N, C-alpha and C positions, 0 to 999 in steps of 0.2 A: 689382649684386650679386644672387647667388641666394638664394632664400628658405629653401633648406635643404642639409645636406650632399649628400644624394642628387643635387639637381639640379646641384650646383657638380661633383660627381664625372662626372654625364653630360656636362657640358660639358668638361671637361678630356680624358676619353677620346674624345669626338666630335672635338674638336680634334687629338688625337694621332693617331687613325685605326691606332693599333698599341697592343697590349697594353703596360700600364705596372705597375711594382710599387705596392703602395698608398702606400708611402713617397714615392714619386716623385709620385703623385697628390695627395697632401696637400700637398707642397712646391709644386706648381704651384698648387694653388686658394689658398693663402695668398699666395704671392709675385704671383700676378695680382689678387688682391683679389676673387676669386669668393665668397669667405666669410669671416667672421671669428669668430674664437673666443677664448675667455678661457682653454681648456682646454690642459693640459700634454702631452697625448697624442694629437696630431690625426692621426698615422699609424695608431695603434692604432684610433681613431674611423673611420677611413676604411675600415679593413680589416672593422671590425664592420659597418659600414652595408653593404657589398657583399655580405660573407658572409650576413647577416642576410636580405638581399633574395633572393639566390640560394636559401637554404634554406627560407624561407617563402613566397615569393612563386611557386617553380618557374619554368613556362615564361613567366610574365608578367613575371619579372625582366629588367630591361633590361641584365644583366650576364652575362658568361661568365668562368669561372675556368679559364684556360689554363697554369697552373702554380702552383707554390707561390708564394703572395703577390701573383701577377699576375693582372691581369682585362682584359677586353676588353669593348667595347660592341656589343650585337648589331646587326647590319645593317651593320657596317662591314668585313665579311670580304672583300668583293669586292676591296677596295683595299689591304688590309692584309696583311702577310706572315704569316698564321696558317695552320697546318695545317689542311687539309679535314676530317681526322678530328675534330679539335678543334671545329669548326665545326658539323659535322654532330651532334656529341654533345651540344652545347649544355650544358643543363643536367643531364646525366645523373649518375646516383648518384656516379660515380668523380670528378665536377667540384665537387659541391655540398658535399663535406666542408671545414669551414673550417679555416684555419691552426692549428697547436697554438697554445694560448693559456695554459693553465694546468695541464692535467691531468698531463702530462709535462714540462712546462717547468721546467728548472733554473736557467737564466742569464735573468732576466728584463729586464736592462739591463746596458748597458756602455759605458765610455768609452775611447777609444784616443788615446794619446800627448797626453794633457792637459799643460799647461804647470804648473809649480811657481809660477812668479811671477805667475800670474794668481789666486792663492788669498791670502786674508790668513791667515797661519798664527797660530793660538792655540790653547789648550787644546781648544776645541771648534769646530773651524773649519767654515765653509760653504764648500760646492763645488757650483756651479751648473752645469747643463748644460740643453741645449734639445733637443727631438726635431726640431724645425725651426726655422729662422731666426727665424721669426715667433711662434714659441708661447711659452707661458708657462714661464719658467725653473724649474727643479726643483732642490732642495739635496739633494744625495747625501752630506752629511757623515755621515749615520746610515747608509749603506749597509753591506752586510755581504757577504763573499764572498772573492775573489781579488784581489790587486793585483800590480802589476809596477813596479819602478822602472828607470829608464833614466838612462843617461849619454849624451843626445842618442838615438840609436838602439841603443844597445848595452845589453842587459839587464845590470843589476848585482844585482838582488835580486828574489826572488819571496816573497810572504808571503799570509797569509790573515787574515781579520779577522772574528770571531765575537764574543767577549765584549767586546772595545772596537770601536766602529764605525770605519769606514774613515777619516774625518776625523781621529779621534785616533790612530790609528795611523801614518798620514802625517807628523802633527805630531811624534809622537815621533821619525820618520826624520829630521826637520829638524835634531835636537840630538843624535843617536847618531852612532856611528862611521861612518854613511853619509850625514851631514849634508851634506859637500861633495862626495858623489859622484854626485847624481843631479839632473836638471832637469826630467825629464818622468815621468809615469806613466800606467799604463791600469789600468783595473779592470773586474771582471765580479762583478755584483750579484746576489744571491738576494732580494731584495726586490723586490716589483712597485711600479709608480707608478699611483695613481689619476688620473682625469681632472682632479682638483683640484689635483695636483702634490705629493702628499703618499707617502711611503714606507709600504708595507704589507706584513706578513708573509703568506705564501702557503703552503700545504701542498705539500709535495714527495712526489710517487707517481708515480715515473718507473720505466719498463722498464730491462732491461739494455741494450737497444739505444740508447735514448735516452741513457742515461748515457755508454755508450762513444761514441755520436756528439758529444756535449757535449765529452768529454774531446779528442777528435781536433780539434774546432773551435777550443778554446783554445790547443792547440799550434799550429796553423795560424795563427791570429792573432798568436799571441805570436812564433814563429819566422820567419813569412813565408816558407816552402820555395818556391823558385823553380818547383818542378815541380806545386806545388799551385795551380791556376788559379782556384779559388772557394773560399768559404768551405766549412768542414765541413758535412755534410748535417745537417738539423734543428737548427740552430742559429737559433732565432727570436728571440733577445733583441732588444730596440730599442736600437740605438746613439743616444748623445747627445754632441751637439757641446758642446764645454766653453763657458762663458759668464763673462767677467769679473766678480769680486766688485764688487758696486755701489759699496762703500767705496773701490775702486781706481779705478773710473771717477770717483768724484767727486772723487778727489786730481787725476787728469788734467786734469780741467775746471778746478780750481783753479790747478794749476801753469800751464796754458795762459793762464788770465786773467791772471795774474802776471806772465808773459812778455810779452804783450801791453801790460800798464800800463808795465811799465819800458821797453819800447821806445818807446811814446808819450813818456814822460817824457824820452827820451834825444833824440826829435826835436824836442821843444818846447825 
């Protein structure tokens, strides 16, 4: 195991021999056991580590920024498919800028096609998600923003949640006229996530261009038009994969144990 995030990042990029997005770097670090963390935002940590190195270490930084969120390890350009112009620029001013993190970021986190039956629905439900499979789960029940309800992949309702948090609004939809009409949901959150896994309010100070780009990205993510081959420009929010509620996990374990016990009794 490596002693620091920076060494683990270098190891992953060295093994790849090609540019990688910071989320993919974080995933490989954790899945291969190169570094362990109790944090809830490993992808954001990797992005910060690399961007900080490029900004503060200059030519001494081992990393090169080759595109939005994508990085490369110096010295590997001879074997990787990296444009020579990027390799020559190295850490020039155009490549040193860090990704949009807060100043004009509107959507900080989001989840796509989460399953209704993986949540324990109550008046104040918990809704767990992970940035990476091995990272700390985050409870998004208090999130604010926009949500979409689906019947499988068909959109049946789009709503907003500001005064009442996301979990409460979705709970209400389990008992109203939509109660039997949806089994999945997506959400786009305005609140950021701390390294400790808590939600936090963030000031929104965005430009018109960023606002339009965010609206475009939301429509692309929601409608998935076949001619749009990529997510909208400047959509920098972190996607979280849904994690089953621990209460449901415990029920599954107990049901499995009871089934095994009944089977053993039948055999005896």
